[in-house]
C-alpha positions as CSV (number, residue, x, y, z in Angstrom):
1,X,107.9,335.0,201.3
2,X,108.0,338.6,202.4
3,X,104.2,338.4,203.1
4,X,104.8,335.4,205.4
5,X,107.6,337.1,207.2
6,X,105.4,340.2,207.6
7,X,102.5,338.1,209.0
8,X,104.8,336.4,211.4
9,X,106.2,339.7,212.6
10,X,102.7,341.1,213.1
11,X,101.7,338.0,215.1
12,X,104.7,338.3,217.3
13,X,104.0,342.0,217.9
14,X,100.3,341.4,218.6
15,X,100.4,338.0,220.4
16,X,104.0,337.3,221.2
17,X,104.1,334.1,219.1
18,X,103.1,332.5,215.9
19,X,102.5,328.9,214.6
20,X,103.5,326.9,211.6
21,X,101.3,324.2,210.2
22,X,103.2,321.6,208.3
23,X,101.0,318.9,206.8
24,X,103.6,316.9,204.9
25,X,106.5,316.6,207.3
26,X,107.9,313.1,206.7
27,X,109.9,313.2,209.9
28,X,106.8,313.8,212.2
29,X,104.1,311.4,213.2
30,X,101.2,311.3,210.7
31,X,103.1,313.8,208.6
32,X,101.6,316.6,210.9
33,X,103.9,319.1,212.5
34,X,102.2,322.0,214.1
35,X,104.6,324.1,216.1
36,X,105.0,327.5,217.7
37,X,107.8,330.0,217.4
38,X,108.9,332.9,219.6
39,X,107.3,331.5,222.8
40,X,110.7,331.4,224.5
41,X,111.6,334.9,223.5
42,X,108.2,336.3,224.7
43,X,107.4,334.2,227.7
44,X,110.6,332.2,228.6
45,X,108.9,328.9,227.9
46,X,109.7,326.1,225.4
47,X,107.7,326.3,222.2
48,X,104.8,323.8,221.7
49,X,104.4,321.1,219.1
50,X,101.4,319.0,218.1
51,X,101.8,316.0,215.8
52,X,98.3,314.6,215.4
53,X,96.0,314.7,212.4
54,X,92.9,316.3,213.9
55,X,90.9,319.3,212.9
56,X,93.4,322.2,212.5
57,X,91.0,324.7,214.1
58,X,90.6,322.5,217.2
59,X,94.4,322.1,217.5
60,X,94.9,325.8,217.1
61,X,92.4,326.4,219.9
62,X,94.2,323.9,222.1
63,X,97.6,325.6,221.4
64,X,96.0,329.0,222.2
65,X,94.8,327.6,225.5
66,X,98.3,326.4,226.3
67,X,99.9,329.8,225.4
68,X,97.3,331.6,227.5
69,X,98.3,329.3,230.4
70,X,102.0,330.2,229.8
71,X,101.1,333.9,229.8
72,X,99.4,333.4,233.2
73,X,102.6,331.9,234.5
74,X,102.1,328.1,234.1
75,X,105.4,326.3,233.3
76,X,104.3,323.1,231.5
77,X,106.5,320.1,232.1
78,X,106.8,316.6,230.7
79,X,105.1,313.9,232.6
80,X,102.5,316.0,234.4
81,X,98.8,315.9,233.6
82,X,97.0,319.2,232.8
83,X,93.2,319.6,232.9
84,X,91.4,322.5,231.4
85,X,93.2,322.7,228.0
86,X,90.4,320.7,226.4
87,X,87.1,320.1,228.2
88,X,86.9,316.6,229.7
89,X,90.5,315.6,229.0
90,X,93.8,315.6,230.8
91,X,96.7,316.3,228.5
92,X,100.4,315.9,229.0
93,X,103.6,316.9,227.3
94,X,106.8,315.1,226.3
95,X,110.1,316.5,225.3
96,X,110.8,316.6,221.5
97,X,113.2,318.3,219.1
98,X,111.7,320.2,216.2
99,X,114.2,321.7,213.7
100,X,117.1,321.8,216.2
101,X,114.9,323.3,218.9
102,X,113.8,321.7,222.2
103,X,110.0,321.8,222.3
104,X,107.3,320.3,224.3
105,X,105.0,318.0,222.3
106,X,101.5,318.2,223.5
107,X,99.9,314.7,223.6
108,X,96.2,314.4,223.0
109,X,94.6,311.1,224.0
110,X,91.6,309.4,222.4
111,X,88.2,309.7,224.0
112,X,89.1,307.0,226.5
113,X,92.2,308.8,227.6
114,X,94.5,306.3,225.8
115,X,97.2,306.5,223.2
116,X,96.1,303.9,220.8
117,X,95.8,303.8,217.0
118,X,96.6,307.1,215.5
119,X,97.0,308.6,218.9
120,X,100.0,306.3,219.6
121,X,101.9,307.9,216.7
122,X,102.4,311.1,218.8
123,X,104.9,309.1,220.9
124,X,107.2,308.5,217.9
125,X,109.7,310.5,215.9
126,X,110.6,312.7,218.8
127,X,113.7,314.2,217.0
128,X,113.6,315.7,213.6
129,X,116.7,317.8,214.1
130,X,119.1,318.4,211.2
131,X,116.6,317.2,208.7
132,X,117.0,318.8,205.3
133,X,113.8,318.6,203.1
134,X,115.7,317.7,200.0
135,X,117.0,314.5,201.7
136,X,113.4,313.4,202.3
137,X,112.4,313.2,198.6
């Protein structure tokens, strides 16, 4: 675990934030819980969460784009549409709670701009606060 802590500390020092990729979170849609840490401390903005089972490299690039916007002074808010995070798409955020922290969940629509099928799952399980992993087994 010391190696993980060291890597996180290095990322905070270098970038101001780091991300956790949890692929078996039973309290998040599709079991996916990708979320940032230290965004508030570095940039005075809520951390970001993504709960969609898509290519992890793609999702990481989207999160990087969001963080770059935050660094440039954008204050992302729920209910507003944002272009430029992913070519050809307008994305939005909703409020969520991840591990007792208020975060903004980034919603990614399907190719038609809709939240249908697996894309609809992002709108569920908006609060996984006070969840203890042992209780989920």
